[in-house]
C-alpha angles and dihedrals in degrees: 000000000000121000136195117212109236099178125040122231145157128249132186117261112239132181126235090276096056098257119141112238121220099255137114091258137249124294113223103207122219106249094030112134124226136183128208110247107201091177097061125102109251100226097176100044096239126137106255135035115204131188122205112242093213102044150008096279123119132191139197123201149153125269086244091057090047090053094050103041106029142051129202113252098170129023125202116253090246089055090053092056097049111014095172090066095055108131095196108045143054099241094217086065095044112109091211091057093056 
């Protein structure tokens, strides 16, 4: 799944061990594009791990934050064949389901 950020926000910066680094945080820009990485280790214990398409940034967030701040712009083929089994998106917001 590929997502477009529709509402900017800030997140804490963490290292690969899940420890918060002492910085101001990372700004997630409106219009930035992110892809779900199901193979990544979830160091923060949140629902979803996203990798930014245009850089080296990664992000972990809750499904609620995903619903509020992102929209689907590209579904995986398996999702298209059975939208109701999608684990990452509320199907009433999925453009393929409409």
